[in-house]
GUMAR-980678 format. One record per residue (C-alpha): residue number from 0; residue in three letters; x, y, z. Coordinates in nm, 4 decimals. Layout:
<vogus>
NUM|ALA|X|Y|Z
...
</vogus>
This chain:
<vogus>
0|MET|-5.1817|2.1420|1.6348
1|ASN|-5.3385|2.0158|1.3006
2|LYS|-5.1921|2.0460|0.9558
3|PRO|-5.4722|2.2742|0.7578
4|LEU|-5.4390|2.5410|1.0608
5|SER|-5.0395|2.5545|1.0659
6|LEU|-5.0814|2.6179|0.7343
7|VAL|-5.2965|2.9001|0.7201
8|LEU|-5.0886|3.0156|0.9739
9|THR|-4.7839|3.0096|0.8313
10|LEU|-4.9456|3.1662|0.4900
11|GLY|-5.0410|3.4442|0.7120
12|LEU|-4.7186|3.5363|0.8443
13|ALA|-4.5751|3.5500|0.5353
14|LEU|-4.7729|3.7242|0.3398
15|ALA|-4.7570|3.9442|0.6491
16|SER|-4.3827|3.9540|0.6134
17|ALA|-4.4635|4.0757|0.2123
18|ALA|-4.6726|4.3640|0.3334
19|ALA|-4.4220|4.4559|0.5631
20|PHE|-4.1214|4.4592|0.3309
21|ALA|-4.3548|4.5920|0.0422
22|GLY|-4.4494|4.9033|0.2283
23|ARG|-4.1042|4.9694|0.3431
24|ASP|-3.9380|4.9499|-0.0218
25|GLY|-4.2750|5.0147|-0.2647
26|ARG|-4.3670|4.8401|-0.5094
27|PRO|-4.0173|4.7172|-0.7664
28|VAL|-4.0588|4.8625|-1.1036
29|ASP|-3.8878|4.6243|-1.4074
30|GLU|-3.9911|4.7570|-1.7648
31|ARG|-3.7982|4.7668|-2.1148
32|ARG|-3.8863|4.9679|-2.4568
33|THR|-3.6818|4.9969|-2.7735
34|LEU|-3.5804|5.3535|-2.8473
35|LYS|-3.4304|5.4617|-3.1379
36|PRO|-3.1011|5.6540|-3.0765
37|ASP|-3.1883|5.9934|-3.0838
38|ALA|-3.5577|5.9638|-2.9433
39|ARG|-3.7027|6.1629|-2.6808
40|VAL|-3.7606|6.0973|-2.3509
41|GLU|-3.9855|6.2365|-2.0887
42|VAL|-3.9662|6.1603|-1.7784
43|SER|-4.1576|6.2953|-1.4388
44|ASN|-4.1582|6.1996|-1.0714
45|VAL|-4.3460|6.3693|-0.7665
46|ALA|-4.1196|6.2583|-0.4983
47|GLY|-3.8299|6.0701|-0.4181
48|LEU|-3.5056|6.0744|-0.7815
49|ILE|-3.5099|6.0462|-1.1282
50|GLU|-3.1845|5.8906|-1.2065
51|VAL|-3.0707|5.8688|-1.6360
52|GLU|-2.7506|5.6927|-1.7282
53|ALA|-2.6512|5.6122|-2.0782
54|TRP|-2.5800|5.2763|-2.2244
55|GLY|-2.4684|5.0996|-2.5411
56|ARG|-2.8420|4.9766|-2.6530
57|ASN|-3.1117|5.1231|-2.8398
58|GLU|-3.3713|5.0570|-2.5431
59|LEU|-3.5105|5.2105|-2.2301
60|ARG|-3.4705|5.0082|-1.9089
61|LEU|-3.6397|5.1201|-1.6114
62|THR|-3.6161|4.9852|-1.2572
63|GLY|-3.7206|5.1314|-0.9092
64|HIS|-4.0241|5.1503|-0.6558
65|LEU|-4.3111|5.3121|-0.6691
66|SER|-4.4572|5.4668|-0.2916
67|GLU|-4.7600|5.3455|-0.2277
68|GLN|-4.9613|5.6385|-0.2611
69|VAL|-4.8694|5.6005|-0.6654
70|GLU|-5.1744|5.5331|-0.8199
71|LYS|-5.0185|5.3802|-1.1565
72|LEU|-4.6483|5.4697|-1.3433
73|GLU|-4.7931|5.5664|-1.6597
74|ILE|-4.5427|5.4437|-1.9811
75|THR|-4.6955|5.6362|-2.2870
76|GLY|-4.5492|5.6832|-2.6706
77|ASN|-4.3518|5.5165|-2.8700
78|GLU|-3.9329|5.4204|-3.0233
79|SER|-3.9211|5.7665|-3.0933
80|ARG|-4.1026|5.9628|-2.8482
81|LEU|-4.1719|5.7878|-2.4644
82|LYS|-4.3183|5.9408|-2.2131
83|ILE|-4.3115|5.8142|-1.8531
84|GLU|-4.5302|5.9781|-1.5315
85|VAL|-4.5635|5.8646|-1.2113
86|LYS|-4.9728|5.9343|-1.1198
87|LEU|-5.1167|5.9952|-0.7468
88|PRO|-5.4704|6.0195|-0.6991
89|LYS|-5.5678|6.3713|-0.6605
90|ARG|-5.5780|6.5352|-0.3135
91|THR|-5.2667|6.3375|-0.2897
92|ARG|-5.0438|6.4466|0.0157
93|HIS|-4.7855|6.3356|0.2295
94|VAL|-4.5745|6.1299|-0.0594
95|GLU|-4.3699|5.9025|0.0026
96|ASP|-4.0388|5.8421|-0.2042
97|THR|-4.0700|5.7013|-0.5910
98|VAL|-3.7563|5.5654|-0.7310
99|LEU|-3.6818|5.5364|-1.0817
100|HIS|-3.3719|5.4022|-1.2610
101|LEU|-3.3835|5.4651|-1.6441
102|LYS|-3.1029|5.3387|-1.8729
103|VAL|-3.1407|5.5243|-2.1962
104|PRO|-2.9098|5.5402|-2.5420
105|ALA|-2.6586|5.8334|-2.5188
106|GLY|-2.7861|5.9876|-2.8113
107|ILE|-3.1504|6.0481|-2.6426
108|THR|-3.2582|6.4249|-2.6096
109|LEU|-3.4279|6.4087|-2.2269
110|GLU|-3.6993|6.5711|-2.0299
111|ALA|-3.6727|6.4810|-1.6989
112|ASP|-3.9439|6.7079|-1.3995
113|GLY|-3.9815|6.6888|-1.0463
114|VAL|-4.1259|6.8645|-0.8134
115|SER|-3.9489|6.7110|-0.4280
116|ALA|-3.7055|6.4670|-0.6407
117|ASP|-3.3703|6.5012|-0.7137
118|ILE|-3.2850|6.4541|-1.1007
119|ALA|-2.9036|6.3056|-1.1791
120|VAL|-2.8152|6.2585|-1.5479
121|ARG|-2.4901|6.0691|-1.6837
122|GLY|-2.3726|6.0467|-1.9831
123|VAL|-2.6376|6.1761|-2.2318
124|LYS|-2.5226|6.3418|-2.5244
125|GLY|-2.8343|6.4713|-2.6964
126|ASP|-3.0527|6.7980|-2.5461
127|VAL|-3.1050|6.7737|-2.1350
128|GLU|-3.3711|6.9988|-1.9530
129|ALA|-3.3960|6.9161|-1.5853
130|ASN|-3.6464|7.1224|-1.3810
131|THR|-3.7276|7.0384|-1.0108
132|VAL|-3.9006|7.2440|-0.7051
133|SER|-3.7336|7.0613|-0.4184
134|GLY|-3.3926|6.8944|-0.4871
135|ASP|-3.1107|6.8832|-0.6396
136|VAL|-2.9941|6.8703|-1.0147
137|ARG|-2.7011|6.6793|-1.0951
138|LEU|-2.6306|6.6582|-1.4957
139|GLU|-2.2830|6.5515|-1.5973
140|VAL|-2.3464|6.5162|-1.9531
141|GLY|-2.2081|6.5640|-2.3384
142|SER|-2.5107|6.7457|-2.4373
143|LYS|-2.4636|7.0791|-2.6619
144|LYS|-2.7563|7.2239|-2.4797
145|VAL|-2.8426|7.1936|-2.1494
146|GLU|-3.1031|7.3894|-1.8953
147|ALA|-3.1318|7.2793|-1.5607
148|ARG|-3.3447|7.4338|-1.2747
149|SER|-3.4439|7.4259|-0.9420
150|VAL|-3.6582|7.6271|-0.6844
151|SER|-3.4972|7.4742|-0.3979
152|GLY|-3.1502|7.2826|-0.4191
153|ASP|-2.8326|7.3381|-0.6228
154|VAL|-2.7720|7.2663|-0.9393
155|THR|-2.4210|7.1281|-1.0510
156|VAL|-2.3859|7.0512|-1.4379
157|ASP|-2.0662|6.9260|-1.6090
158|ALA|-2.1068|6.9397|-1.9390
159|PRO|-1.9205|7.0436|-2.3115
160|SER|-2.2776|7.2736|-2.3529
161|VAL|-2.2259|7.5770|-2.6639
162|GLU|-2.5970|7.7036|-2.4819
163|THR|-2.5861|7.6677|-2.1182
164|ARG|-2.8501|7.7537|-1.9149
165|VAL|-2.9273|7.7216|-1.5054
166|GLU|-3.1515|7.8617|-1.2222
167|SER|-3.2015|7.8085|-0.8812
168|VAL|-3.4417|8.0413|-0.6075
169|SER|-3.2234|7.8838|-0.3089
170|GLY|-2.9152|7.6984|-0.3423
171|ASP|-2.5990|7.7514|-0.5082
172|VAL|-2.5465|7.6599|-0.9055
173|THR|-2.2371|7.5187|-1.0438
174|VAL|-2.1003|7.4648|-1.4230
175|ARG|-1.8289|7.2885|-1.5820
176|GLY|-1.6544|7.2622|-1.8825
177|VAL|-1.8662|7.5185|-2.0853
178|LYS|-1.8096|7.6887|-2.4006
179|GLY|-1.9842|7.9622|-2.5721
180|GLU|-2.3247|8.0745|-2.3761
181|VAL|-2.3644|8.0575|-2.0116
182|ARG|-2.6773|8.2130|-1.8095
183|GLY|-2.7063|8.0990|-1.4484
184|GLU|-2.9028|8.2742|-1.1677
185|THR|-2.9974|8.2153|-0.8354
186|VAL|-3.1587|8.4683|-0.5615
187|SER|-2.9908|8.2948|-0.2264
188|GLY|-2.6274|8.1213|-0.3416
189|ASP|-2.3678|8.0767|-0.5372
190|VAL|-2.2906|8.0901|-0.8910
191|SER|-1.9772|7.9646|-1.0078
192|VAL|-1.8590|7.8738|-1.3904
193|ARG|-1.5858|7.7156|-1.4834
194|GLY|-1.5000|7.6141|-1.8516
195|THR|-1.2791|7.6166|-2.1515
196|THR|-1.3643|7.9179|-2.4576
197|ALA|-1.6793|8.1121|-2.3737
198|ARG|-1.8060|8.4125|-2.5899
199|ARG|-2.1561|8.5224|-2.3879
200|ILE|-2.1863|8.5109|-1.9904
201|GLU|-2.4420|8.6330|-1.8139
202|VAL|-2.4835|8.5815|-1.4572
203|GLN|-2.6166|8.7183|-1.1318
204|SER|-2.7118|8.6489|-0.7905
205|VAL|-2.9022|8.8700|-0.5043
206|SER|-2.7103|8.7233|-0.1821
207|GLY|-2.3891|8.5201|-0.3181
208|ASP|-2.0784|8.5225|-0.4507
209|LEU|-1.9996|8.5182|-0.8417
210|GLU|-1.7294|8.3127|-0.9480
211|LEU|-1.5948|8.3120|-1.3081
212|GLU|-1.2804|8.0983|-1.4229
213|ILE|-1.2382|8.0496|-1.8163
214|GLU|-1.0870|8.1457|-2.0709
215|LEU|-1.2570|8.4616|-2.2967
216|ALA|-1.3072|8.5014|-2.6445
217|ALA|-1.1974|8.7968|-2.8458
218|ASP|-1.5745|8.9098|-2.9036
219|ALA|-1.6243|8.8342|-2.5400
220|GLU|-1.9458|8.9356|-2.3213
221|VAL|-1.9602|8.8777|-2.0124
222|GLU|-2.1766|9.0743|-1.7370
223|ALA|-2.2013|8.9419|-1.3653
224|LYS|-2.4120|9.1039|-1.1076
225|THR|-2.4787|9.0622|-0.7528
226|MET|-2.6250|9.2513|-0.4297
227|SER|-2.4769|9.1240|-0.1871
228|GLY|-2.1695|8.8905|-0.2308
229|ASP|-1.7874|8.9292|-0.4377
230|VAL|-1.7722|8.9227|-0.7565
231|VAL|-1.3906|8.7170|-0.9068
232|LEU|-1.3151|8.6924|-1.2790
233|ASN|-1.0710|8.4572|-1.2735
234|VAL|-0.8897|8.4619|-1.6900
235|PRO|-0.5449|8.4050|-1.8578
236|ARG|-0.6129|8.7168|-2.0239
237|LEU|-0.8257|8.9697|-2.0802
238|PRO|-0.9462|9.0485|-2.4471
239|ASP|-0.8947|9.3878|-2.5665
240|VAL|-1.2968|9.5061|-2.5141
241|ASP|-1.4852|9.7566|-2.3136
242|ILE|-1.3828|9.6530|-1.9178
243|GLU|-1.6659|9.8154|-1.6219
244|LEU|-1.5916|9.7717|-1.3017
245|GLU|-1.7962|9.8797|-1.0188
246|THR|-1.9316|9.8203|-0.6088
247|TYR|-2.0656|10.0296|-0.3656
248|SER|-1.9688|9.9597|-0.0988
249|GLY|-1.6353|9.7422|-0.1302
250|GLU|-1.3465|9.7628|-0.2921
251|ILE|-1.1955|9.6694|-0.6407
252|GLU|-0.8430|9.4876|-0.5978
253|PRO|-0.5687|9.6043|-0.8270
254|SER|-0.4243|9.3279|-1.0651
255|GLU|-0.1685|9.3164|-1.3371
256|LEU|-0.4994|9.2720|-1.5832
257|LEU|-0.5856|9.6213|-1.4831
258|PRO|-0.3526|9.8478|-1.6501
259|GLY|-0.3823|10.2203|-1.4849
260|PHE|-0.6287|10.1045|-1.1748
261|PRO|-0.4689|10.2978|-0.8377
262|ALA|-0.2843|10.0214|-0.5802
263|LYS|-0.4686|10.0676|-0.2693
264|ARG|-0.2633|10.3554|-0.0551
265|GLN|-0.2338|10.3094|0.3238
266|ARG|-0.4274|10.5550|0.5461
267|SER|-0.2453|10.7816|0.7888
268|ARG|-0.4266|10.6870|1.1469
269|ARG|-0.4338|11.0721|1.1723
270|HIS|-0.5773|11.1869|0.8211
271|ASP|-0.8848|11.4125|0.9302
272|ASP|-0.9799|11.5200|0.5808
273|ASP|-1.2645|11.3399|0.5151
274|ASP|-1.3053|11.4523|0.1656
275|ASP|-0.9530|11.2955|0.0682
276|ASP|-1.0943|10.9539|0.2238
277|HIS|-1.4307|10.9672|0.0243
278|ASP|-1.2102|11.0341|-0.2821
279|GLU|-0.9631|10.7277|-0.1921
280|ASP|-1.3029|10.5498|-0.2016
281|ASP|-1.3999|10.6457|-0.4777
282|GLU|-1.0674|10.5701|-0.6694
283|ASN|-1.1111|10.1658|-0.5452
284|ARG|-1.4902|10.1408|-0.6224
285|GLU|-1.4521|10.1861|-1.0075
286|TYR|-1.2948|10.1127|-1.2629
287|SER|-1.3266|10.1677|-1.6296
288|ARG|-1.1144|10.0708|-2.0156
289|GLN|-1.2282|10.1421|-2.3532
290|GLY|-1.0878|9.8334|-2.5894
291|LYS|-1.0822|9.7805|-2.9212
292|GLY|-1.2928|9.4696|-2.9766
293|PRO|-1.6956|9.4367|-3.0067
294|GLY|-1.7367|9.2489|-2.6443
295|ARG|-1.7180|9.3588|-2.2859
296|VAL|-1.6697|9.2869|-1.9957
297|ARG|-1.9369|9.4061|-1.6656
298|LEU|-1.8536|9.3422|-1.2908
299|HIS|-2.1005|9.4727|-1.0693
300|SER|-2.1299|9.4235|-0.7124
301|PHE|-2.3532|9.6464|-0.4305
302|SER|-2.2016|9.5276|-0.1447
303|GLY|-1.9325|9.2964|-0.2415
304|ASP|-1.5002|9.3218|-0.3634
305|ILE|-1.4746|9.2346|-0.6860
306|MET|-1.1313|9.0624|-0.8327
307|VAL|-1.0041|9.0170|-1.1721
308|ARG|-0.7193|8.7680|-1.1539
309|LYS|-0.4597|8.5997|-1.3982
310|ARG|-0.4890|8.2052|-1.3886
</vogus>
């Protein structure tokens, strides 16, 4: 074989291997931009992953790879406000994953949006808002204000935030370390809230359990509602506020934190009086107490038990 032909074949094989590698791992991304410590960063991705991590430099470092369907990665703005957007051609379907890894100053304000993408944020101390349609959202941040939503996926927030809002249509919602005000909602999934002192908590689920493990402020406002699931409140003490517990087809668990609530009585197997049975059921399904403070605790379940436990 002559040398020119051999060289052509060698180059052809090399190009084919490179094309195969690129098709498998996508087109690499490696970008840097100067950022102010309190800049606002907006990032969006259609499919794959958005991962944001704080570091000690006043700049953005963006790495990862783009899927072959991506038309371009658009980065616009300046050191005060930067927008990163994955652009696709119109009517694109069956998009493969694009992965974006961002390193940013800890003090930035962040907005991350995905369609079929997971979102993970660590170490950011400015306000964070994360939304995706089909994917999980996980935030481990030092932010004072956090909003996180997913239509189909789990949402987990670990933050000392004083204002927290988390939502999922089909997935579990977990909140840790919070204080101040918490709002959590899911249609099909459980809601779990653990934190320090909370002033206002509002959680609800259509089909799922609600669990709160938190210390309540003296003027706490707590409302937990589920149609099909249990409600559990674990607290060191209950503040002297109005208490209202109600379940339609479950029971309220006796507790030392519920003075005056009758303990569950053992029924006789030969008890024939249906009216007495119904009266006993009602006693175990409702509890109310009027407090002296301005707050209120309301726990409701249509089909589930209610438990108030001292921890």
